[in-house]
N, C-alpha and C positions, 0 to 999 in steps of 0.2 A: 451674122454680119453686121450688125451695131458696134460688138465685141473688136473689131477690126478694124475699125476704122480709122481710125489715127494712123496702123500699122499702115493702112494703105493707101493712106491721106503720102505717109513717109515716103513710102517710096517712089510716088508719083513726082514728090522734088527729089527723092534723093537721085534718081537716073532719069530723066525724062527724054533725055537721049539717045538710053542705051536700047530704045528700038529696032532704032535701024542698023544697029551694030550686029558682027558675027557672031554666028551663034557659038558659044563657051560652054563649058563643065559646070552645073551649077554646085553652087556652095553652098549650103541651105547654114543658114546663121543666126540668132536668137539676140537678141536686146530688149534688156529689161532697162527702163527706165520709168520716172517718178514723172509723167505726161502729168500737163495742170494745164486748162485754160482758164480757168478762173480770173474775175479781177483783181488784180487787187496783187496776185503773187506771180515771183517769177516762176518762166519753165525754164527749168533746168534743163529740158529736152531741143530747145527750142536753140540755146544758144553754143550747143554739140553738135546740130545739126552741119551745121557749115565745114566745121571741121573734117565729120565724118562723109560730108559730099567728097573732097576734097583726097583725101586718101582710097575711095572707087573709082574718082578719076584718074587719080595718079596710078592703081593697080592697074585699070583696063590701057593703060599707055605703056602699060610692058610689055616686055618680050616673054616668049612661054621659059618653062610652063607658069609664069604666076597671070601673064595676057591671055593663056587660053581656060582659065577658070575665071568664074561669076559671082561676086558674091553673094547672096540673097540675105537680105537681111530679117523679120520678121520682130517685131515689135512687142514686147508686153508694157504693157504702161504697169506698175507696182503700189502709183498711188502714196509710197513709204510705208505700206500698211503689208504685214508678214502675212495674212493671211489672203488676202487681196494677190499677194506676188507669186502665192502657193496655186494660187489656184488658177490662175493663167497660166503661169508656166505645166503643170498637168493637161488641160484641155490643148496647151500650143504639142504636147509630147505625145498625147492621144490623135489628136490629128493628122499630123506627118507634115510633111516626112521627117525622116529620121534628122535628129540637131545632136551634132559630137561637140557643139562649142555653143558658149553665149558669154556677150559681152556686155556690158552696166554691172550697174548693181554701186550706186551714191548716194544708198540708205542703212545703215549701219544697223535698225533692225533685221530688215529685210536680208542684207548679204550676210549676217551669222545665222540665218535661221539657212535659208539657200545653200549656203557653202557647208551644213555641215551634212544636208544632205547630197551632193554630187558625186559621191565615190557610189551610193547604191543607183546613181540613173545616168552611170558612165557618160557621166556628161561633163567639158573642164566649162569652167569659168576665167575670163579677162575681167580683170576692172581696170577700171580709172581712176579712183580714187586710191589714199593709203587705206589700208586696211587697219584693223585696230589692233592693240596687243591683243588681247585676247583670245584670236582667230592664229596665232603663231603655232600653232603645235599640228607639225605637216600630218601625226596619223589621225588627224581628226577631221581637215582642213589642206589633204596632200595635192585637190584639183582646182583649189583657187592661184589665182595672179596677179598682177598689180603691174601695170607699166607706171603707179607713185611709189616712192618708198614707203615702207610702214611708220605706224606711228613711234617704234621700239627703237628707230635709226634717230627721226628725230628726238629722243630723253635720253639715246647715245650719245650725240654730237651736245647736247648740255649739260653730259656728266665731262664727256674731254673738255669742257668747255672751262666747268670749272675746274676740274682737274691744272688744267694747264696754269691758271692764276690759285692755285692753293684753294680754292676758299673752301674751307671743310665746315659752315656753320655756314645750312644756308632755310628761308622760308620757302610758302609754295603756298601757293592763290591757282586756286581752280575754280571754276563756274562749275552750275551744276548742271549741265550738260551731259549724252552719255558719252562722248567721247572723250571729252576733258577727263570724264572718273575714272574710262581706263586710262588710259595715260597716265593719272597720276600712279596709278595699281601698280603698274609697271616700273616707273622712276623710283618709286621706293624701295623698289626690290633692288635698281641699279644701285642706289644711294648706299645702300647697305653693305651689298659688294665691296664696292668702294671705299667704303669708312668712311661716307659723307653724315654728319649730322644732320636730319632733318629737324632745328629747331623747333616748329611751328606749324599747321599745315592748316590752314584753312576755308570754307569752299564761299559761296554767297551764288545766290540766286538773280534777286534784283538789286539790293542795297549793296553793294560794292566796298562803300566805307567801315563798317564795322568789322570788316574781316581783314581791312588791312589796319583798324585801328590793333586791335590784337597782336598782329604782326609788330608794329612799333612798339609794344606793351612787351612783346618779350626781348625789344634790341637786336632783332632783324635787319639787316645789312644787304644781305644778300637776297633779293626776291623772285622764283621765279615763277610766271601766270602764265598757267593754260586755259586759255579762256579764248573764245570765238572772237572774232574780228569787228564783229559789230561791240564788241563792250569794253574795246582799247579806250575808247575816250570817256568811257564814263571810270578806268579804271583809273587811267593818270589823273583826270580830274580830281579824283578823292585821293590821289597821292599828293599831285600841290598842294589842295586845303588840310593835308595834315604832313605837309611836309616833310614829307617823302621821297625827294632826291635832291640831287649833290652832291661833292666828293664822298660824302660817308655812304651812298645807297649803289646798288649795280641792280636794274633789271634786267632781265631775260625770257624775253618772250617765248617761248617753246611750247605750242601749241601745231604747231605743223602747215596743213596748208601751202599754198602757192600764192596768195594774195599779196600785196605788199600794205605799206600804211595806210589806214584810214583814219587819223584824224581830225576832227573839225567836222565829218559831213555828218555827227548824229549831233542834236542841238546836247545843250549841254549845261553848267552851271558857272563856267570858267572858260577865260575869251580866249583868242588863238594862241594869241604869247602865252598864256599861262600851261596851256597844252603842251605847247615845242617845249618850254621852260623843264618842264616838270619830264619828258619823256626824252631831253637832250642827253644824248652818253649811255643809252637803252641798246639791249644788243634784240638778232631775232633771227630765229634760225628758221629759215621757208625752202621751201624743193627749188630747183633753178625749173623756170618754167624750160625754157629753152637751151638748147648746146649753145655755144660759142665758137663752131668749128664754123669755116669760112667755106667752106667743098661740100659740094652735093651729098644729101647721106645716098641711102640706098632707092631713097624715091625720086631722086635726080632732084630733090628740091634744099637749101639752106636753109637752115632754120630762118634767115631773115627774110629769104623770102616766101616762107610758107604766112610766116605771121601778116606779109600784106595783103596775100591771099586772101588770110582768114577773112582778113576787117575787109577787104572790096565785098567777099562775102555775104558778110554783120551786114552792112551798109543796104545790099539788097535785099538781105530779107527785113532788115529791121530789127533784130534778133539781142541784147545785154552782151556783153564780153564776159565768158566763165573763164575762170583758169584751169581746167579741167584740158580744154580743147586741143592741145598741143599731146595730152597725156590721153585721149580719143582714136588723137591720128595715130600713133603708135599703134595704139593695141590691133585695132580695124588692121595693121598692117603683120602686128605677131599672131591675129587669129589669121588672116589671109595666107601668111608664106606655112603656118603649121598647115594647114587643110592640107595645102597645097601639096606641102613636104607631104603626107598621108597619102595622098590621093597617087603620085608618082609614085611611091612607094607599092600601093595594091597594082597597081599596074604592071611593075617591073615584077613581081610576085609570079603575076597572073602570066604573063608572058614568057618570062625566065625561069621561076621557080619549077623546083621536082615536084610533084606531079604536075603539070598545066593545065592552065584552068580548071585550078580548084581556087573558089573564092577564101576567104579571108576574113572570119564573124567581127562581130559586132563588138567583142571584148581585144580582139586581136588590135584592134582598130583604135581602142579608145585606149590601146596601151603606148602603140604608136604614137597616136597624137601627145600622148602624155612627156614621152622624148624630146618631143619632138618642142615645145612648150621649154621644156624643162632647157634644152641646148639650143635657142635662140640666141643667140648673137648678131646684131648689123647695127647701125648707124641713123637712128630715130631723127626726129626734130629737135625733143626733147637730151639731145648727147646719145653717149651709148648704149641699148639697151641688152641686158641681162639679168638673169634671175639667177640668183643665189637663197634654196632653198622657198619656192614663192616668191621672196621678197627683191627687188629691185636695186640692183647693181648701179648708182647715181653718186653725182655730189651734190650736198647740197650748201646754202649760201647762208655766210654770217652777218646781218646786215647791222651800220650801225646809225643811228641816228645821229647827226651832224647837222645842227643849224634849223634846216628847216625842210631836210630829205634824206634820205638813208643812201650810206656809204657802205657798198664789198669793199670788206676786211680781212675775211674770211672764208674759207669753203671745208669742210669735210665730205671724207670719200668712203660712202660706206663699201665699196669694195675691200680697203688697205685700213679701215678704219683708224684714216689717219686726220688730225686739224689740223689746218694751215692756216695759216694770221699772217697778214702783214702789218708788222708793228710799225711800219712809218705812216699810213690812213688812221691807226688809231687813237681816239685823241678825249684822254679823260677829264675832268673836272678840277681832281686834285693833282697830288704831283706825279701821281699814275695810280695803280688800281685801287678800288676800294676797299679797304678788310672788310672780311666778316664780321668781325667782330670790336667788340675794342680789345687794344691795346691790352695785357698786361704785360705788367715791368715787373719782376720779381723784385725785390730789396729786403739781400738778405742781410739778415740781424746777427752779429758775429759780438764774442768776449774781445776785449782788443787785447793787445801781447801784453800794454802799457798794466792795465789790471788782472790779467792773469797772473804775471811775472810776482807783482805786491802780493797779491791772494797764497799764490805758490811759496813763496820766501815766508810767511807769515805763517803756513803749513808745516812747511822745512821746520823752522825754529820749533812751535809746539811741538814737533817728533820730536829733533831733540833735545829741548826740558823733559821729555818724559819718560827720554832715554835716559837720563843723567838722572831722574827719581827714582827709578828702574834698577839703573843698577848698585845706586847707594841703596838700599831697600833690599836688591837680594845681601850684600856687603853684610851693612845690617844686622841682620836677619840670623848669617852665618856666626858672628861672633856676639850673639847674644844682647845686641844694646837696644835690636826693638823689643818688645817685652808681648808685639802682641800677640793673641791666642792663634789667631790663623791669619798673618803674611801673607797668604795665597792669595787670600783676596784683595790685598791691595796691588798686586800685579798681575791678577785681573781684572783692574778695574785702569792700568794701566796698558795693560796691552788695548783693552779697549779705545784708549784713548789714541793710542797707537796706526788703530786701523780706521776711526773713525779718519783721522787728520792725514792719513797717504790719503782716502779717499778722496779729497780735495786735487789731489795730484795729479786725478785723473780726470779731470770735470775742465770744463770752459777750451778742448780740446775740438776741434772741426778738420775740416774736408783740406783749406788749407794751410794745415801740416803735415798731416798724418794721412795714408791711405786709407779705405770705410775698412780691409779687413784687417785693421793694424785697429782702430775706431770699434769695431762691432766687439773684438775683444778686451777695449779699454771699458767699454756700457758692461759686460760681465765681472772685472774686476773692478769696479767702481759700487757696484748694487751690492759685491758678496761685501767688499771689506768697511760698506759703510753697516747694512745689514748686521751680519756679522758682530765689527766692534761694539754695535748701538747693544745687540741682545748682551755679551761678556761682560760688559760697563751696569749695563742694568740691572740683571743678576745679580752681578757681587754686591751693589750697592741693597737691594732688596733681601739677600739672600744676610747682610750684616744689620738693619734694618728690624727684618724677623726674629732673631738671638736676642737684640735689646728686646723687644716688644714681649722676647717668653721670660726674662729677667723680672721687667716690672710687675709682670702679671706675678710672678710666684713672691717676689714680697711682698704686696698684700694680700699673700697670703690666698690663693686661688690657682685651683688646679689646671693644671692645663696639659693640654695632650700635642704641644705642638714638635714632632720630632721631624725626623728625615730631613733637616734645614740643608743636607747638602749636595742632596739630590738637585735641588730646584736648577740649580747654576746648568747640569746636565741635561736638562729634560728641556728648560726655554729652548737650552742653547740647540736639540734636537730637533726641537718643535721646528725653529724659522731656520737649520738645514735642509727638511724636509721640502721646505715649501720653493727654498730658491732652489734645487736638484730640480723638483718639478716644472716647477718656471724656465730652469736652462734646457729641459727636454724637451719639455711641450714646447714652447712657445717664446726661442730662446727670443734675443735681444738686439734686433737690427737698426742701421744707423741708417735716419727716416728724414725725408725735409718734409716740415709740418707747414701752412700757411695762414696766414692769419688774418684777422675779419680788417685787420686795419688796411685801409687806405686813402688815397689819394690822388682825385681825378685832374689830369692836366689836357684841358678842352684846347686847349690850342692841339697839339700831337693827336686828341684824341687817344688817350696810353690812360691808362689806369694801375697806379703804384703801388700794390700792393707790400705788406713783410711774407716776409718765410725768415724760418728758423732750421736749424739741424737742431735734430737730438737721436736722442736714443730710443726707442719704442718696438712695440710689438702687437699684434693682433687683439689681444685680451690683456693690454693695461692694466686697465681699470679693474679689473676679475682679483687677478695676484695683487697688485698696490691694496684692496679690501681684505684680503687673504690677511696678511702681513699687520695690517690696520688691528682687523679682528681678533688677532690672540695677543697684538701688545698691546692694545688700549686697555683693557680690563685689570691685565697684568699692573701696570702703571696707577691706574683708579688704588688697586689693594695696595699698589707699593705710597701711596700719597697717604689714603689710609691709616696707615703704621707708621710712617712718619710725623703723620697729626697725633695720633698718643703716644708718644715720644721726646714731643718736644719739650714739654714740661716735666719727665720723667727724676722723681728725685732720686737717684745713686748716688749722691754724696758730692764728691767734689769729683766727676766725673760729665753732669749735669750739661756744661757747655761741650763739651764733647760731641753728647747723640744731639746739643741744636744745632751744629754743623753735620754731621747725619744727617738730619729730617731736613735741613736747606739744602743738601745736599740731591736728595729722591726729590723736592719739590721743585727745583730749578733743573734738574733732569725730563720730567711730565711738562712742564714751557716750554722749554725748550723744542723738546718732540715733537708738541702741537704746533708750537710756531712754523718748523723747518716743515711738516704737511703740510699745513694750511699757505704757507708763502711758497712753495712747489705748483701748487693747485692753480693756483693766482696767478703767476709769474712762470710759470712755463712756455706762454710764447715770445716771453724774452731772452735770452740763453743770457744776453750779459749781468740784466737783474735778475736775476734764477741760480745762477753761479756764483753773484754777490752777496746774497742771502742766501742762501743754506752753506755759504763755505761761512759766512761773518758768526751766525751763527752754531755750525760745529764746532769753529775755532773759540768762539769765547765763550761753550757752555766747558769745553777742553780745559780752558787756562783756569774756570770754575773753579771747576774739580782739584784740580794742581793744588789753584790757592789756597784754598777753605781745608779742603780731608789730606790731600796727603801734606805739603808744607810743614806744619806740625809738627808730624811725626819724624821729616827731616832733620827741621831743629830740633827734635827731644834726640835724637841717638848724636846730632854733632858737638850738642851741648852736656849730654851726661843726664846726672841725675836731677844740677841742680835748675829750678822752673818745669823740671819732667814732672813731675807728682799726679798733675791734673790724667795726663796723657797715658800714664802706667796703670792709674784708677782706671781707665776707662777699657785699656790695651785687654786688663783683666777681667771685667765683667765680660768682655766681649769674646775673652780665649775659648779653646775649646774642654778645658778644666771645665765650665759648666755645672757641663753634664753630670760632672766626677762632685762637684760640692753640689749639685741640689738632690743627690741622690745623699749621702751625705746626711747634707739637715734632714730625709724627709726621718732618717734610722736615729738621731738625735733628740725628732721629736717625741716619737715613740718611749725610745728610754725616758724623754720627761716625766710622758706619761704615766709610764708604768713607775716612776720615781712617787710622783701626787699619789700615786695610790698605796705605795706603800706606807711612808708619811702618816694617812690618814688614817691605816689600817693601826698601826702603831699607836697614834694615839688616842684612837676609839679603846682599843682596848687597858690602855696606862687608866684611864678615864674613869673604866670599867671596872676596874682591880681597884680605885681607891676609893669608888662610892659603895665597893661591898665590903671592904673593910672596915673605915670610921665612918659611913653614913654620911645625911647629908647633911643632919644640926651640927653632930662633933667636926665632921668637914671644917664647918661656915664657921663657929665657937674657937676650934684650934687654930685657923686663920688671924684671927682676930688679938688668938693672944700671941700666937706666936711673932708677931707685925710689932707689938707694944714693949717684947720682952729684945727686940735684937735693936728696939730704939731708944733699951735700958743701958743692955748689957751684951756681949754674945755668948753666942750658945752655945751648946756642947755639940760632942761629935753624933750625939743620936740624931738630934734636929736637922742633918741636913739630907735626909732623905724623907724629908717632910712632903705635903703636897703641893703646901706652896713654894718650895723651891726645889721640886718639879716640872711644875708650871713656867715657871720664869724662865728653867732652864733647857724649855720647849721653845719659849718662843724668842729665845738669843738663837739657837743650834736652826731651826728653818729657816729662818734668812741666811746663816751662812753656806747650807746645805743645797737653798737655790744659784746664792753665786757661783760657786764649786764648779756650777756647770753650764753658765749663762756664756761664756765666752766660747763655747765651742758652736753654737747656734746661734751667732751674731750676739749675745751679750753683752753686760759691761762685764773686765775683766776681772778677777780675783785679786787683781794685784795692782788695778787703780786707785790710784789715789786719791781719785774722788770721794770712792767708800766711804773710805776710813776719817778722810777726811772731815766728814759732816758729821753734824753737835750731834744726831742720834747714837751712831756709832760708835762714838765716846761716851756718851752714857750706858747702853749695854754693856758695852766692857768692863768700867770701870763698874755698875751696878752687880757684874756679874762674881770680881772678886770677892766685892764687897758682901757678900752672899756667901762664899768662900771661907773668909777669913771672918764670918760668925761661927760659920760651921765647926772650925775650927775650934776655935775657943771654946764652945760650949763640950764639944768632947774633951777637952782639959778638964 
């Protein structure tokens, strides 16, 4: 008895005048509320009882069939405790009578647990508080209905408001409570579906300032707040202290509920003026408490008439106002109409059905009751009452805080899901709605038309000069005016210069002059002409440097095995073409817009000016550039090594040409490194990048034309005069170098054989003389013959004496050596320098003198 004490007391309060009324058919109904009479706590039930009493009184006044039934309420105190709620619920169901429907359920934990078991108990629940989004699954919670719009509808209205003003970036401030936490999960899902960026989401329990400070650090301009009404003062006080208000910020309070603004009712560190200043212009989405119809509804009362009666009852009971009172009134009407409809249907089936007098079981009654609640439609004090998927279809209000109060500026219809805003009532602090973030104004960097015209003219001039030189070299080669051993290398160098100069013409263009498809084609053309032209020129210079280096090694009497220099160009060009082909197929170049990090903020307009540029790019641009630089860099280093070794090569009059060749290789390496580094550093500025790269390319082209190609052209035009140095260099660098190397090696072997033969003959003659005369006689004879020859000429018998033989050999051996020296590169036998020397004349005179002495001795 003590357990149902509050219920009995409530029934006495609800219907004291029902004792003398006519006897009506009972409709038992459960009513679960968190009844509390403790001091210092609000009694939610006491604030709703006057509305329920008015509903029962209005039902009693209705004509049949509503007036023929009596709604009997059984109050169950849940104390907002799920365990206690289940206990009292099962006790009531066990004690009876049969309860097909239950009212109430304002505590989220209790509602979530009880709603899950309604289907198993064949029980329906009509609540008068907004259900959380996690109870929207009709498969599990199909027996739960509410006369208050769900919190999902509040989130949907907030999303519609964001879409209306094109706010695509927002921040979320959520109170650490069960209802706001469930709303945040549903709101994040809806934001993802509508492609709205959630820049930051912060929650707070007691200190809201720390959460707001984080939102400010993320530069959040649109702040959606989901917190209870009691925290409004604290939040806006922190917003005022952090300067999160004004024309740059927009607040949207979307916590649901039906209460109005509650600023300043709770003590804070901010004054009332500060709170009003911080909240001025903010929006609030709330459920409409009363309908705006002037005609009476199904109960015979207008919304305004009901409010007056409710306030009178509050004065009599001494209770506070509850924002749920009107929804509780309509909930009683929903339950009563559904129960009466089912009761009448059961009577009709028992009276007119076939077979007659057959009772309807409880399961069928539950189905009939469920359909009756689903099809409910009437005009209540809160407006039209109807349900869709268990959710109330109604109108939500969009309130804007202006000055010291709220102004209705829009409505969101949950039936049509449309947001209607009265723009004449809106007031923004700025010239218009706040921006969701700092506006970014892209300032595109382009190559000016004048700069492109100047650079392109220089490139065209370089191409024209290269074509003239190429034609002269081809004509001179046919007439054999140029005696270069490999004229094709000069042609390849000029071909590379033509390709690299042509790449300049394909640069510096953008969308203002050509469409995207044409620009993408020019991207590939520029890449191929620049890379292939560079490879062809480098290969020709590298091959020529290699040959000169090989010749220097031969002249220094070192063996060398550097062969196949003619294949260098083919292999380098093939490798370059393979890399470019794979790049073109796997990751082709596209015309893309790249933003740079250079920014300029305009505080007055809240605009951030950011530079951008258009250029050719691909997904793995860095990878492909690394592949190209990876195989070219070692070759450039090797070319510099070879050029360094031939810079001081002593090859006769052609030493100056070797210096020019080395200088050309050094300059190509230097310009290549400068171009690669400059492109990486200036890629964000198209004008600087185009100007720097073009100047480097054209400067190197003109340098090669001046240093390497021009002397050959001058030699061809001037004939043989002054061209001996160039002809000598050409002979050293020709393809006949291999043939001369082989001949040189053969002559060296022949020279060694002749030396061995001469040495053998000398030894044989010496041994023969020693055997004939002996060492002593030979010595005395030599002395004696020398004395005789000094006095008079000797006879013919002394011509073949040992002394004469030795003297003839000493004169003949040098002559034999000089006879084949010209073939191996020595001194010519007809050289006047040899016979003009004093030693040569002495030997010839001495030989003639010996022959004369021999003739006189023979006579």
